N, C-alpha and C positions, 0 to 999 in steps of 0.2 A: 671463264672456263671452270667447270666443275671438277672437283677432285674428291677422292675418297678420303676418309679419315686416315687410313694407312699411308696414303700418298702425302697428306699434309704432315703427318708425323715424320716421315722420311725427309721431306723438304726442310722442316724446322730443325731436325737433328743435324742435317748437313750444314745448314746455315750457322748452327752453333758450333760446328766443327767437332761433333761428338761421334765417335765410333759406335756402331750398333752395340757392341759388347759393353761399352761404358754406359750408354743410356739404359740398357737392360739391367745392368748392375745397380744403377741409381734407383730404379723402381722395383728392385727385388725380383726380377723375372729373368728367364733365360734368353740368351741371344736368339735361339731358335724361335721362341715365342714372339719376340719383337719382329723378327723376319716375317713370320706368319701374319702378324698384325699389319706390317707395312705392305705386304702383298694382298691384303684384304681377305685372307683365308681365315682369320680369327678376329672377332669383334672383342675389344677389351671390355672388361667389366667397368662399371662406373668408377670404382675405386682405382683401377689401373689407369683409366683415362685421366683422372685427377692427378695421379702420381706422375704420369708422363708430362702433363701440362706444367706441373711444378718443376720437374727436372729440366724442362726446356725453357723455363723462365717465362711461361705464358699463363694467361687466364684460360680456363677451360673453353670459354666461348671463342677465344682467339684460335685455339687448336681445332675446334669443331667447325669454325667458319672458313670461308675461302681464303687461301693464301694470296697476299697482294693487296689486301684491303687497307684501311686507314692505319691500323696498328701494326701491320706486318713489319717485321724488322725492328720493332721496339721492345724486344725481349729484355727482361731484367737480367743483369749480369748473374752468372752462376756463383753461388756461394763457394768459396774455397775453404778447404779444411778438412 
């Protein structure tokens, strides 16, 4: 099944138990911006995609690729602090 980048971000965000507002804060963007990304209305800049992947504990290619592949669910733990 093919999904958009925004859908994959939403799936990984939910898997990590992160509220949209929290993830947006972690990457220095607004909650509205993240909602637009998840809906596919905005394509994130490369730097934003990198920040999203890092905040989700993923490599960029994991975020860009299909959910449910070999590495799905193997996210690094989030740094606390």
